[in-house]
Backbone of each chain as ProteinMPNN parsed JSONL, in Angstrom:
{"seq_chain_A": "XXXXXXXXXXXXXXXXXXXXXXXXXXXXXXXXXXXXXXXXXXXXXXXXXXXXXXXXXXXXXXXXXXXXXXXXXXXXXXXXXXXXXXXXXXXXXXXXXXXXXXXXXXXXXXXX", "coords_chain_A": {"N_chain_A": [[16.027, 94.966, 109.873], [17.007, 91.873, 108.338], [18.292, 88.572, 108.665], [20.257, 86.908, 106.205], [21.197, 83.893, 104.608], [23.505, 81.662, 103.192], [24.072, 78.369, 102.545], [26.21, 75.52, 102.377], [27.811, 72.305, 101.881], [31.116, 71.165, 102.248], [33.74, 68.981, 101.171], [37.0, 68.187, 101.785], [37.632, 70.675, 100.658], [36.167, 70.801, 98.28], [32.933, 71.415, 96.796], [30.395, 69.588, 98.222], [27.703, 69.257, 98.722], [24.633, 71.023, 98.377], [21.75, 73.171, 98.599], [20.788, 73.463, 96.014], [22.068, 71.326, 94.642], [20.969, 69.201, 96.022], [18.322, 69.443, 95.256], [18.503, 68.732, 92.583], [19.243, 65.986, 92.814], [16.963, 65.088, 94.116], [15.034, 65.386, 92.124], [15.931, 63.437, 90.365], [15.379, 61.167, 91.896], [12.59, 61.409, 92.03], [11.772, 61.227, 89.365], [13.128, 59.141, 88.163], [14.972, 59.516, 86.204], [17.796, 61.009, 84.827], [17.85, 62.755, 82.707], [15.281, 63.87, 82.712], [15.317, 65.035, 85.225], [17.3, 66.957, 84.811], [15.977, 68.558, 82.932], [13.894, 69.579, 84.505], [15.361, 71.19, 86.179], [16.205, 73.07, 84.478], [18.616, 72.631, 83.212], [21.216, 71.554, 80.957], [21.559, 68.153, 79.858], [24.178, 67.255, 79.924], [25.35, 69.042, 81.699], [23.97, 68.565, 84.081], [24.662, 65.911, 84.49], [27.395, 66.303, 84.852], [27.396, 67.734, 87.263], [26.449, 65.819, 89.048], [28.48, 63.891, 88.847], [30.621, 65.413, 89.766], [29.865, 65.846, 92.438], [29.911, 63.188, 93.307], [32.616, 62.625, 93.018], [33.732, 64.514, 94.796], [32.571, 63.745, 97.191], [33.303, 61.134, 97.331], [31.654, 58.925, 97.014], [29.231, 56.795, 95.344], [26.361, 58.18, 93.879], [24.239, 57.928, 92.111], [22.678, 55.311, 90.189], [22.366, 53.516, 87.257], [19.874, 51.564, 85.808], [19.663, 48.905, 83.546], [17.764, 48.809, 80.549], [14.833, 47.156, 79.371], [11.28, 47.365, 78.598], [10.547, 50.65, 77.537], [12.921, 51.654, 78.376], [15.84, 52.219, 80.557], [16.067, 52.945, 84.128], [17.177, 55.589, 86.282], [18.435, 55.531, 89.468], [18.679, 56.737, 92.873], [21.435, 56.003, 94.997], [21.551, 54.261, 98.192], [23.129, 55.855, 99.905], [22.941, 58.389, 98.705], [20.209, 58.779, 98.985], [20.048, 59.007, 101.729], [21.495, 61.412, 102.135], [19.904, 63.227, 100.726], [17.644, 63.144, 102.26], [18.572, 64.107, 104.711], [19.762, 66.642, 104.296], [17.836, 68.822, 103.881], [16.78, 68.947, 106.445], [18.965, 69.742, 107.97], [19.406, 72.254, 106.75], [17.005, 73.651, 107.321], [17.05, 73.671, 110.144], [19.439, 75.026, 110.603], [18.917, 77.546, 109.441], [16.877, 78.426, 111.069], [18.206, 78.642, 113.534], [20.062, 80.632, 112.929], [18.387, 82.823, 112.542], [17.415, 83.027, 115.14], [19.774, 83.66, 116.572], [20.364, 86.086, 115.396], [18.16, 87.665, 116.28], [18.637, 87.605, 118.984], [21.144, 88.871, 119.281], [20.858, 91.375, 117.963], [18.505, 92.3, 118.963], [16.199, 92.46, 117.462], [13.291, 91.266, 115.798], [13.628, 88.528, 113.582]], "CA_chain_A": [[16.987, 94.113, 109.167], [16.764, 90.434, 108.429], [19.479, 87.79, 108.307], [20.241, 86.044, 105.023], [22.178, 82.841, 104.806], [23.756, 80.712, 102.103], [24.7, 77.197, 103.159], [26.581, 74.362, 101.56], [28.75, 71.407, 102.55], [32.329, 70.864, 101.487], [34.607, 67.889, 101.63], [38.361, 68.442, 101.281], [37.681, 71.908, 99.864], [35.265, 70.776, 97.125], [31.525, 71.457, 97.18], [29.861, 68.229, 98.284], [26.243, 69.278, 98.747], [24.006, 72.338, 98.57], [20.321, 73.085, 98.34], [20.654, 73.294, 94.563], [22.472, 69.963, 94.289], [19.99, 68.275, 96.593], [17.123, 69.504, 94.396], [18.798, 67.919, 91.392], [19.151, 64.572, 93.196], [15.557, 64.817, 94.432], [14.334, 65.22, 90.845], [16.299, 62.111, 89.859], [14.602, 60.191, 92.668], [11.163, 61.536, 91.705], [11.457, 60.935, 87.963], [13.844, 57.96, 87.686], [15.668, 59.874, 84.966], [18.658, 62.187, 84.944], [17.457, 63.684, 81.634], [14.088, 64.593, 83.172], [15.764, 65.874, 86.35], [17.994, 68.097, 84.199], [14.945, 69.411, 82.332], [13.178, 70.29, 85.584], [16.259, 72.198, 86.752], [16.612, 74.004, 83.419], [20.022, 72.362, 82.9], [21.469, 70.562, 79.916], [21.847, 66.825, 80.403], [25.62, 67.195, 80.167], [25.681, 69.832, 82.887], [23.411, 67.84, 85.226], [25.532, 64.752, 84.66], [28.648, 66.833, 85.4], [27.161, 68.086, 88.679], [26.353, 64.579, 89.825], [29.823, 63.289, 88.879], [31.43, 66.267, 90.639], [29.487, 65.503, 93.823], [30.413, 61.829, 93.603], [34.075, 62.727, 93.2], [34.051, 65.254, 96.019], [32.133, 62.971, 98.363], [33.913, 59.804, 97.341], [30.628, 57.866, 97.024], [28.285, 56.763, 94.234], [25.076, 58.795, 94.233], [23.191, 57.41, 91.208], [22.942, 54.036, 89.551], [21.435, 53.324, 86.146], [19.48, 50.172, 85.58], [19.531, 48.714, 82.102], [16.623, 48.691, 79.667], [13.45, 46.709, 79.497], [10.408, 48.229, 77.799], [10.551, 52.04, 78.015], [14.281, 52.077, 78.716], [16.302, 52.03, 81.929], [15.803, 53.983, 85.119], [18.299, 56.003, 87.114], [17.997, 55.601, 90.867], [19.666, 57.176, 93.871], [21.977, 54.983, 95.889], [21.123, 54.492, 99.585], [23.869, 56.988, 100.485], [22.335, 59.612, 98.172], [18.888, 58.922, 99.624], [20.299, 59.502, 103.09], [21.892, 62.819, 102.061], [18.733, 63.993, 100.264], [16.712, 63.229, 103.394], [19.127, 64.867, 105.842], [20.171, 68.017, 104.007], [16.8, 69.825, 104.174], [16.651, 69.089, 107.905], [20.099, 70.588, 108.375], [19.172, 73.608, 106.235], [15.913, 74.288, 108.079], [17.494, 73.889, 111.52], [20.48, 76.053, 110.585], [18.29, 78.845, 109.175], [16.132, 78.806, 112.273], [19.165, 79.063, 114.556], [20.65, 81.913, 112.523], [17.393, 83.856, 112.865], [17.388, 83.174, 116.606], [20.991, 84.382, 116.989], [20.194, 87.472, 114.952], [17.235, 88.333, 117.192], [19.255, 87.724, 120.298], [22.245, 89.834, 119.266], [20.441, 92.712, 117.526], [17.279, 92.721, 119.631], [15.119, 92.677, 116.482], [12.726, 90.03, 115.259], [14.171, 88.202, 112.245]], "C_chain_A": [[16.554, 92.662, 109.291], [18.005, 89.675, 107.97], [19.257, 86.979, 107.049], [21.398, 85.069, 105.151], [22.284, 81.974, 103.557], [24.564, 79.577, 102.714], [25.153, 76.211, 102.106], [27.525, 73.496, 102.388], [29.948, 71.169, 101.646], [32.984, 69.614, 102.042], [35.969, 68.097, 100.977], [38.394, 69.634, 100.321], [36.8, 71.927, 98.625], [33.82, 70.799, 97.593], [30.938, 70.053, 97.101], [28.343, 68.227, 98.168], [25.765, 70.701, 98.983], [22.527, 72.161, 98.293], [20.041, 72.797, 96.864], [20.952, 71.856, 94.138], [21.486, 68.92, 94.827], [18.701, 68.28, 95.768], [17.317, 68.655, 93.145], [18.656, 66.42, 91.717], [17.702, 64.173, 93.479], [14.754, 64.601, 93.146], [14.683, 63.876, 90.197], [15.465, 61.048, 90.574], [13.132, 60.204, 92.243], [10.828, 61.038, 90.301], [12.104, 59.645, 87.456], [14.681, 58.236, 86.458], [16.511, 61.128, 85.179], [18.289, 63.225, 83.882], [16.254, 64.524, 82.076], [14.436, 65.508, 84.352], [16.448, 67.13, 85.822], [16.968, 69.084, 83.64], [14.227, 70.239, 83.401], [14.036, 71.375, 86.244], [16.659, 73.25, 85.716], [18.08, 73.846, 83.049], [20.109, 71.464, 81.672], [21.771, 69.227, 80.603], [23.316, 66.737, 80.813], [25.985, 67.909, 81.476], [25.172, 69.131, 84.156], [24.284, 66.62, 85.544], [26.856, 65.177, 85.318], [28.529, 67.156, 86.88], [27.15, 66.831, 89.536], [27.731, 63.934, 89.956], [30.745, 64.072, 89.81], [31.149, 65.959, 92.108], [30.038, 64.145, 94.219], [31.915, 61.851, 93.854], [34.403, 63.39, 94.527], [33.675, 64.477, 97.278], [32.831, 61.62, 98.466], [32.889, 58.682, 97.461], [29.81, 57.923, 95.731], [26.96, 57.338, 94.702], [23.934, 58.279, 93.362], [23.65, 56.106, 90.57], [21.9, 53.848, 88.447], [21.15, 51.845, 85.975], [19.175, 50.002, 84.102], [18.084, 48.425, 81.721], [15.318, 48.09, 80.123], [12.592, 47.652, 78.688], [10.4, 49.637, 78.387], [11.92, 52.506, 78.467], [14.587, 51.948, 80.192], [15.891, 53.164, 82.854], [17.115, 54.372, 85.8], [17.772, 56.174, 88.538], [19.089, 56.2, 91.738], [20.174, 55.957, 94.633], [21.455, 55.245, 97.309], [21.841, 55.68, 100.223], [23.291, 58.312, 99.986], [20.964, 59.846, 98.8], [19.03, 59.482, 101.034], [20.622, 61.005, 103.055], [20.71, 63.707, 101.665], [17.704, 64.135, 101.398], [17.245, 64.155, 104.479], [19.362, 66.341, 105.535], [19.078, 69.059, 104.307], [16.574, 70.016, 105.68], [17.748, 69.982, 108.462], [19.836, 72.046, 107.995], [18.108, 74.345, 107.062], [16.357, 74.611, 109.5], [18.528, 75.014, 111.568], [19.859, 77.432, 110.381], [17.529, 79.351, 110.4], [17.088, 79.336, 113.354], [19.806, 80.408, 114.212], [19.67, 83.055, 112.825], [17.322, 84.099, 114.371], [18.586, 83.977, 117.11], [20.897, 85.844, 116.582], [19.313, 88.246, 115.945], [17.879, 88.593, 118.537], [20.311, 88.817, 120.318], [21.749, 91.246, 118.955], [19.17, 93.202, 118.219], [16.16, 93.086, 118.679], [14.567, 91.323, 116.102], [13.256, 89.769, 113.859], [13.038, 87.923, 111.28]], "O_chain_A": [[15.837, 92.279, 110.216], [18.679, 90.073, 107.02], [18.178, 86.42, 106.852], [22.439, 85.384, 105.728], [21.279, 81.606, 102.95], [25.61, 79.8, 103.323], [24.529, 76.092, 101.052], [27.98, 73.9, 103.458], [29.807, 70.994, 100.436], [32.808, 69.246, 103.203], [36.07, 68.172, 99.753], [39.091, 69.61, 99.306], [36.687, 72.966, 97.973], [33.503, 70.27, 98.659], [30.977, 69.409, 96.053], [27.76, 67.31, 97.588], [26.402, 71.48, 99.692], [22.102, 71.114, 97.805], [19.172, 71.994, 96.523], [20.196, 71.249, 93.379], [21.208, 67.907, 94.185], [18.063, 67.24, 95.603], [16.406, 67.952, 92.708], [18.016, 65.68, 90.97], [17.266, 63.075, 93.132], [13.89, 63.725, 93.094], [13.835, 63.251, 89.559], [14.916, 60.146, 89.942], [12.506, 59.152, 92.112], [9.747, 60.498, 90.066], [11.681, 59.106, 86.433], [15.064, 57.31, 85.743], [16.022, 62.159, 85.641], [18.4, 64.428, 84.12], [16.212, 65.732, 81.844], [13.914, 66.617, 84.462], [16.21, 68.231, 86.318], [17.078, 70.292, 83.849], [13.986, 71.433, 83.225], [13.517, 72.347, 86.792], [17.365, 74.206, 86.037], [18.722, 74.805, 82.621], [19.185, 70.705, 81.383], [22.179, 69.182, 81.763], [23.656, 66.226, 81.88], [26.819, 67.436, 82.249], [25.86, 69.107, 85.177], [24.596, 66.341, 86.702], [27.363, 64.504, 86.215], [29.444, 66.887, 87.658], [27.759, 66.783, 90.605], [28.111, 63.485, 91.037], [31.543, 63.491, 90.546], [32.068, 65.828, 92.915], [30.563, 63.967, 95.318], [32.422, 61.197, 94.766], [35.237, 62.902, 95.29], [34.368, 64.541, 98.294], [32.936, 61.039, 99.547], [33.213, 57.602, 97.955], [29.709, 58.976, 95.1], [26.49, 57.02, 95.795], [22.793, 58.199, 93.816], [24.845, 55.841, 90.432], [20.702, 54.004, 88.681], [22.046, 51.002, 85.995], [18.517, 50.841, 83.486], [17.309, 47.865, 82.496], [14.768, 48.482, 81.152], [13.094, 48.635, 78.142], [10.262, 49.802, 79.599], [12.067, 53.648, 78.901], [13.712, 51.61, 80.989], [15.425, 54.211, 82.406], [18.045, 53.57, 85.878], [16.786, 56.875, 88.771], [20.269, 56.173, 91.388], [19.432, 55.006, 94.878], [20.969, 56.34, 97.593], [21.239, 56.429, 100.992], [23.163, 59.26, 100.762], [20.603, 60.981, 99.109], [18.239, 60.317, 101.472], [20.086, 61.776, 103.851], [20.538, 64.801, 102.202], [16.988, 65.134, 101.473], [16.484, 64.899, 105.097], [19.183, 67.195, 106.404], [19.369, 70.081, 104.929], [16.222, 71.107, 106.13], [17.507, 70.852, 109.3], [20.017, 72.954, 108.806], [18.289, 75.5, 107.448], [16.077, 75.696, 110.008], [18.496, 75.854, 112.466], [20.229, 78.384, 111.067], [17.541, 80.541, 110.716], [16.811, 80.346, 114.001], [20.063, 81.224, 115.098], [20.07, 84.118, 113.302], [17.185, 85.237, 114.819], [18.445, 84.856, 117.96], [21.302, 86.733, 117.331], [19.672, 89.336, 116.39], [17.695, 89.647, 119.146], [20.373, 89.604, 121.263], [22.166, 92.206, 119.603], [18.796, 94.367, 118.088], [15.287, 93.893, 119.0], [15.3, 90.334, 116.086], [13.325, 90.685, 113.039], [13.282, 87.631, 110.11]]}, "seq_chain_B": "XXXXXXXXXXXXXXXXXXXXXXXXXXXXXXXXXXXXXXXXXXXXXXXXXXXXXXXXXXXXXXXXXXXXXXXXXXXXXXXXXXXXXXXXXXXXXXXXXXXXXXXXXXXXXXXX", "coords_chain_B": {"N_chain_B": [[32.561, 65.665, 105.758], [32.053, 69.218, 105.835], [30.293, 72.027, 107.147], [29.618, 74.994, 105.327], [29.166, 78.524, 105.353], [27.578, 81.497, 104.373], [26.906, 84.679, 105.363], [24.72, 87.496, 105.648], [23.103, 90.689, 106.176], [19.926, 91.961, 105.338], [17.89, 94.765, 104.407], [14.701, 95.602, 103.574], [15.145, 94.215, 101.177], [17.611, 95.124, 100.245], [21.191, 94.886, 100.563], [22.323, 95.282, 103.784], [24.296, 94.891, 105.665], [27.348, 93.105, 106.075], [30.026, 90.753, 106.583], [32.192, 91.726, 105.149], [31.473, 94.418, 104.681], [31.366, 95.311, 107.299], [34.031, 95.092, 107.985], [35.103, 97.124, 106.425], [33.923, 99.412, 107.651], [35.048, 99.138, 110.18], [37.726, 99.626, 109.641], [37.553, 102.317, 109.005], [36.881, 103.322, 111.518], [39.204, 102.635, 112.912], [41.216, 104.072, 111.599], [40.338, 106.629, 111.174], [39.827, 107.646, 108.703], [38.38, 107.538, 105.544], [39.688, 107.208, 103.147], [42.049, 105.878, 103.876], [40.937, 103.593, 104.989], [39.772, 102.509, 102.682], [42.108, 101.955, 101.232], [43.24, 99.955, 102.829], [41.402, 97.966, 102.377], [41.857, 97.407, 99.805], [40.397, 98.809, 97.945], [39.153, 101.305, 95.634], [38.871, 104.782, 96.508], [36.489, 105.897, 95.678], [34.886, 103.639, 95.362], [34.772, 102.584, 97.936], [33.527, 104.695, 99.244], [31.1, 104.601, 97.887], [30.121, 102.115, 98.786], [29.695, 102.653, 101.512], [27.78, 104.678, 101.341], [25.731, 103.258, 100.076], [25.103, 101.368, 102.064], [24.183, 103.149, 104.025], [21.941, 104.197, 102.744], [20.403, 101.849, 102.391], [20.047, 101.049, 105.034], [18.927, 103.284, 106.124], [20.12, 105.032, 107.901], [22.685, 107.315, 109.101], [26.073, 106.481, 108.84], [28.732, 107.299, 108.844], [30.61, 110.248, 109.706], [32.048, 113.241, 108.769], [34.6, 115.276, 110.045], [35.489, 118.655, 109.954], [38.584, 120.018, 108.912], [41.393, 121.566, 110.467], [44.844, 121.273, 111.577], [46.51, 118.926, 109.547], [44.226, 117.992, 108.408], [40.752, 116.833, 108.146], [38.873, 114.414, 110.144], [37.277, 111.226, 109.677], [34.595, 109.788, 111.239], [32.859, 107.039, 112.813], [29.33, 106.958, 113.255], [27.346, 106.762, 116.286], [25.385, 104.76, 115.826], [26.573, 103.247, 113.775], [28.813, 102.351, 115.154], [27.601, 100.694, 116.991], [26.548, 98.699, 115.282], [28.906, 97.665, 114.18], [30.03, 96.586, 116.416], [28.162, 94.633, 117.13], [27.769, 92.912, 114.9], [29.965, 91.01, 114.448], [29.587, 89.383, 116.681], [27.084, 88.26, 116.196], [27.732, 86.877, 113.83], [29.699, 85.022, 114.701], [28.242, 83.542, 116.594], [26.201, 82.535, 114.997], [27.612, 80.948, 113.138], [28.677, 79.04, 114.828], [26.332, 77.769, 115.722], [25.367, 76.721, 113.326], [27.327, 74.819, 112.755], [26.858, 73.147, 114.923], [24.247, 72.233, 114.366], [24.708, 70.909, 111.981], [26.378, 68.781, 112.883], [24.597, 67.486, 114.531], [22.506, 66.67, 112.796], [23.825, 65.224, 110.724], [25.443, 63.559, 112.115], [28.18, 63.808, 112.176], [31.311, 65.215, 113.137], [31.703, 68.725, 112.898]], "CA_chain_B": [[31.991, 66.904, 105.236], [31.998, 70.329, 106.777], [29.345, 73.05, 106.704], [30.094, 76.338, 104.976], [28.065, 79.462, 105.537], [27.769, 82.89, 104.006], [25.869, 85.436, 106.075], [24.622, 88.941, 105.507], [21.819, 91.232, 106.629], [19.239, 92.803, 104.357], [16.748, 95.562, 104.845], [13.839, 95.855, 102.412], [15.703, 93.608, 99.972], [18.96, 95.624, 99.942], [22.191, 94.422, 101.523], [22.519, 96.301, 104.81], [25.519, 94.628, 106.424], [27.992, 91.808, 105.837], [31.363, 90.738, 107.175], [33.022, 92.604, 104.321], [31.088, 95.808, 104.942], [31.743, 95.635, 108.677], [35.484, 95.311, 107.982], [35.33, 98.48, 105.897], [33.581, 100.379, 108.703], [36.033, 98.978, 111.261], [38.947, 100.328, 109.218], [37.277, 103.75, 109.165], [36.983, 103.606, 112.954], [40.601, 102.477, 113.347], [42.15, 105.002, 110.957], [39.788, 107.984, 111.108], [39.929, 108.106, 107.313], [37.777, 106.626, 104.571], [40.719, 106.936, 102.134], [42.948, 104.858, 104.419], [40.123, 102.374, 105.093], [39.672, 101.982, 101.315], [43.425, 101.405, 100.894], [43.416, 98.687, 103.552], [40.513, 96.957, 101.792], [42.196, 97.243, 98.392], [39.326, 99.424, 97.152], [39.305, 102.718, 95.317], [38.137, 105.653, 97.422], [35.134, 106.037, 95.145], [34.134, 102.412, 95.602], [34.544, 102.499, 99.386], [32.516, 105.71, 99.533], [29.851, 104.058, 97.351], [29.654, 101.05, 99.693], [29.183, 103.271, 102.738], [26.523, 105.367, 101.002], [24.743, 102.211, 99.816], [24.66, 100.875, 103.377], [23.395, 104.198, 104.682], [20.645, 104.245, 102.066], [19.638, 100.631, 102.676], [19.706, 101.012, 106.467], [18.2, 104.495, 106.514], [20.823, 105.759, 108.987], [24.044, 107.78, 108.838], [27.084, 105.584, 109.429], [29.988, 108.035, 109.038], [30.494, 111.689, 109.784], [33.372, 113.843, 108.58], [34.832, 116.5, 110.808], [36.305, 119.542, 109.127], [39.965, 120.428, 108.93], [42.452, 121.659, 111.47], [46.123, 120.817, 111.012], [46.476, 117.503, 109.186], [42.97, 117.669, 107.737], [39.651, 116.354, 108.978], [38.765, 112.977, 110.414], [35.972, 110.611, 109.462], [34.271, 108.929, 112.378], [31.592, 106.307, 112.767], [28.253, 107.434, 114.126], [27.037, 105.776, 117.338], [24.658, 103.626, 115.252], [27.556, 102.404, 113.077], [29.631, 101.693, 116.191], [26.782, 99.606, 117.532], [26.478, 97.614, 114.291], [30.25, 97.085, 114.056], [30.255, 95.779, 117.624], [27.238, 93.491, 117.218], [27.792, 91.978, 113.773], [30.854, 89.837, 114.647], [28.978, 88.482, 117.68], [26.054, 87.522, 115.453], [28.402, 85.982, 112.886], [30.344, 83.922, 115.433], [27.198, 82.701, 117.194], [25.485, 81.853, 113.912], [28.489, 79.902, 112.588], [28.751, 77.964, 115.831], [25.056, 77.031, 115.718], [25.276, 75.957, 112.076], [28.172, 73.623, 112.934], [26.167, 72.251, 115.858], [23.115, 71.598, 113.659], [25.305, 69.951, 111.039], [26.812, 67.584, 113.627], [23.422, 66.802, 115.047], [21.74, 66.048, 111.709], [24.604, 64.266, 109.939], [26.207, 62.651, 112.972], [29.618, 63.981, 111.944], [31.863, 66.445, 113.724], [31.875, 69.791, 111.892]], "C_chain_B": [[32.068, 67.99, 106.304], [31.058, 71.409, 106.233], [30.053, 74.356, 106.379], [28.894, 77.273, 105.0], [28.485, 80.853, 105.078], [26.598, 83.648, 104.598], [25.864, 86.892, 105.645], [23.268, 89.387, 106.041], [21.225, 92.087, 105.519], [18.198, 93.667, 105.062], [15.972, 95.938, 103.601], [14.488, 95.367, 101.111], [17.083, 94.109, 99.57], [19.95, 95.134, 100.984], [22.507, 95.556, 102.503], [23.864, 96.122, 105.503], [26.029, 93.241, 106.071], [29.359, 91.877, 106.5], [32.296, 91.71, 106.466], [32.747, 94.078, 104.629], [31.479, 96.242, 106.349], [33.257, 95.866, 108.767], [35.825, 96.71, 107.472], [35.052, 99.535, 106.976], [34.6, 100.337, 109.842], [37.337, 99.707, 110.908], [38.762, 101.847, 109.303], [37.44, 104.135, 110.635], [38.447, 103.593, 113.404], [41.519, 103.576, 112.824], [41.644, 106.445, 110.944], [39.742, 108.528, 109.688], [39.301, 107.089, 106.372], [38.798, 106.263, 103.489], [41.647, 105.812, 102.609], [42.205, 103.524, 104.57], [40.012, 101.707, 103.726], [40.983, 101.294, 100.936], [43.621, 100.04, 101.567], [42.532, 97.564, 103.001], [40.878, 96.673, 100.328], [41.122, 97.791, 97.463], [39.731, 100.835, 96.741], [38.489, 103.52, 96.332], [36.669, 105.744, 96.998], [34.271, 104.814, 95.471], [33.803, 102.25, 97.088], [33.439, 103.485, 99.793], [31.147, 105.212, 99.074], [29.255, 102.982, 98.258], [29.017, 101.645, 100.947], [27.842, 103.945, 102.457], [25.399, 104.363, 100.742], [24.189, 101.638, 101.123], [23.774, 101.894, 104.085], [21.997, 104.282, 104.078], [19.794, 103.045, 102.459], [19.189, 100.572, 104.137], [18.838, 102.201, 106.881], [18.819, 105.207, 107.704], [22.185, 106.254, 108.488], [25.022, 106.847, 109.533], [28.408, 106.298, 109.684], [29.71, 109.541, 109.053], [31.898, 112.272, 109.645], [33.464, 115.124, 109.37], [35.807, 117.361, 110.031], [37.671, 119.765, 109.754], [40.772, 120.468, 110.215], [43.739, 121.169, 110.84], [46.059, 119.325, 110.726], [45.169, 117.076, 108.552], [41.953, 117.046, 108.668], [39.704, 114.854, 109.233], [37.377, 112.496, 110.014], [35.732, 109.64, 110.611], [33.006, 108.141, 112.11], [30.58, 107.001, 113.67], [28.018, 106.381, 115.219], [26.294, 104.558, 116.79], [25.61, 102.681, 114.511], [28.433, 101.672, 114.087], [28.89, 100.506, 116.79], [26.763, 98.411, 116.561], [27.824, 96.896, 114.157], [30.569, 96.209, 115.275], [29.401, 94.508, 117.609], [27.44, 92.46, 116.106], [28.73, 90.773, 113.987], [30.317, 88.87, 115.699], [27.907, 87.612, 117.036], [26.705, 86.465, 114.57], [29.005, 84.771, 113.606], [29.303, 82.973, 116.014], [26.481, 81.897, 116.124], [26.331, 80.707, 113.363], [28.594, 78.716, 113.55], [27.486, 77.107, 115.805], [24.897, 76.19, 114.452], [26.131, 74.692, 112.186], [27.499, 72.622, 113.88], [25.029, 71.505, 115.171], [23.628, 70.573, 112.662], [25.659, 68.652, 111.763], [25.62, 66.765, 114.083], [22.69, 66.04, 113.945], [22.548, 64.948, 111.008], [25.415, 63.295, 110.798], [27.693, 62.658, 112.688], [30.076, 65.219, 112.679], [32.086, 67.475, 112.628], [33.292, 70.348, 111.976]], "O_chain_B": [[32.138, 67.714, 107.502], [31.025, 71.674, 105.031], [30.979, 74.764, 107.08], [27.766, 76.876, 104.71], [29.591, 81.316, 105.357], [25.439, 83.303, 104.366], [26.911, 87.449, 105.314], [22.397, 88.564, 106.322], [21.932, 92.839, 104.848], [17.707, 93.346, 106.144], [16.526, 96.529, 102.674], [14.39, 96.025, 100.075], [17.676, 93.568, 98.637], [19.6, 94.982, 102.154], [22.906, 96.648, 102.099], [24.499, 97.104, 105.886], [25.252, 92.324, 105.805], [29.793, 92.947, 106.928], [33.082, 92.418, 107.096], [33.669, 94.873, 104.812], [31.874, 97.387, 106.571], [33.716, 96.722, 109.524], [36.704, 97.389, 108.004], [35.859, 100.442, 107.184], [34.967, 101.372, 110.397], [37.967, 100.322, 111.767], [39.699, 102.574, 109.633], [38.062, 105.148, 110.955], [38.869, 104.445, 114.186], [42.471, 103.974, 113.495], [42.42, 107.376, 110.729], [39.629, 109.738, 109.489], [39.652, 105.91, 106.402], [38.783, 105.146, 102.971], [41.987, 104.91, 101.843], [42.768, 102.46, 104.313], [40.141, 100.488, 103.615], [40.978, 100.191, 100.39], [44.106, 99.094, 100.946], [42.85, 96.382, 103.131], [40.279, 95.806, 99.692], [40.949, 97.311, 96.343], [40.541, 101.481, 97.406], [37.544, 103.009, 96.933], [35.752, 105.679, 97.816], [33.094, 104.935, 95.808], [32.701, 101.837, 97.45], [32.546, 103.157, 100.575], [30.152, 105.377, 99.781], [28.044, 102.939, 98.474], [27.953, 101.21, 101.389], [26.891, 103.806, 103.227], [24.255, 104.587, 101.137], [22.983, 101.449, 101.275], [22.748, 101.545, 104.668], [21.003, 104.419, 104.791], [18.624, 103.187, 102.814], [18.091, 100.104, 104.439], [18.105, 102.131, 107.867], [18.125, 105.909, 108.439], [22.762, 105.68, 107.565], [24.815, 106.468, 110.686], [29.13, 105.955, 110.62], [28.726, 110.024, 108.495], [32.825, 111.839, 110.329], [32.549, 115.948, 109.373], [36.814, 116.877, 109.516], [37.85, 119.7, 110.971], [40.814, 119.489, 110.959], [43.737, 120.702, 109.702], [45.605, 118.547, 111.565], [45.015, 115.91, 108.189], [42.246, 116.764, 109.83], [40.481, 114.128, 108.613], [36.419, 113.269, 110.014], [36.566, 108.785, 110.909], [32.182, 108.529, 111.282], [30.931, 107.557, 114.711], [28.448, 105.236, 115.08], [26.54, 103.437, 117.237], [25.473, 101.461, 114.603], [28.758, 100.501, 113.894], [29.475, 99.456, 117.06], [26.939, 97.264, 116.971], [27.873, 95.672, 114.037], [31.289, 95.216, 115.167], [29.856, 93.44, 118.021], [27.297, 91.261, 116.345], [28.332, 89.636, 113.733], [30.564, 87.667, 115.617], [27.823, 86.409, 117.283], [26.288, 85.307, 114.558], [28.837, 83.633, 113.166], [29.454, 81.753, 115.941], [26.188, 80.718, 116.317], [25.817, 79.61, 113.146], [28.6, 77.556, 113.139], [27.555, 75.879, 115.857], [24.359, 75.084, 114.498], [25.708, 73.617, 111.76], [27.562, 71.411, 113.667], [24.86, 70.301, 115.362], [23.051, 69.495, 112.515], [25.293, 67.564, 111.321], [25.624, 65.535, 114.033], [22.297, 64.89, 114.142], [22.022, 63.87, 110.731], [25.997, 62.336, 110.29], [28.389, 61.669, 112.918], [29.312, 66.172, 112.83], [32.595, 67.148, 111.556], [33.646, 71.252, 111.219]]}, "name": "protein", "num_of_chains": 2, "seq": "XXXXXXXXXXXXXXXXXXXXXXXXXXXXXXXXXXXXXXXXXXXXXXXXXXXXXXXXXXXXXXXXXXXXXXXXXXXXXXXXXXXXXXXXXXXXXXXXXXXXXXXXXXXXXXXXXXXXXXXXXXXXXXXXXXXXXXXXXXXXXXXXXXXXXXXXXXXXXXXXXXXXXXXXXXXXXXXXXXXXXXXXXXXXXXXXXXXXXXXXXXXXXXXXXXXXXXXXXXXXXXXX"}
C-alpha cells in the first residue's frame, strides 16, 4: 500500500490556496500575464481571473497587480504577499507529504 | 489560514483504504451484519457489498467472512487482516493530520 494525500489551505471555510492555485499564480509570475497563465493551465481567461479573485476574497489580500501599458501592453505582477505564498506553499506541501509517508511507514510497518 | 487534508491508501493504483471505507468495515465489526453496516452508512446493501469487494480486490486479501445460519441468521465478521487495518488506519490518519498541521505552522508561521 502507499499513502495518497490531497492538501489545501482554507480561510474561514473558503479555499485559500492549493497546489493548483499556486501553479496558476506561478505562471502569472513567470509570464507577467494572466492571459498567458490561463493558457498554460488550460483555463479560459475568465475562469483564471475568477480563481484569482476568489483567492483574494478568501484570503483578504491582493495577489496580483496590473501595470498600465507602454509598448507591448501592461504586465500583471504578483504582490509581495502572493510571492510569499507561492514560495512557501511548495515547501509546506513537500514537508507534509514526507511526514505523511513517514507516519504511514511507522504505523503500517511498510515502506511508503 | 488552516491546512486541510484528504488521505487515502492505494495499492497498484486502486483505492485500498480510506476513512470512509474504514468506517464501513467498523460498522460491520460492530453489528455483525453488512446490511446493518450499509444502513448506518446510508448506502444500499449492493453498494456496500461492492465497496468491500473492491477493497478486497485492490488489497488482495479477504476482509469479511460470513458465517452460516443458526437461529437469527448468520453473522458477517471481519477477518484478522481487516481487524488489523481498521485498528491501524485511524492511528495513521490522526498522526498524519497532526504532522501536517505542524508543518503548516512551521512553514507559514501561523498556528494551524
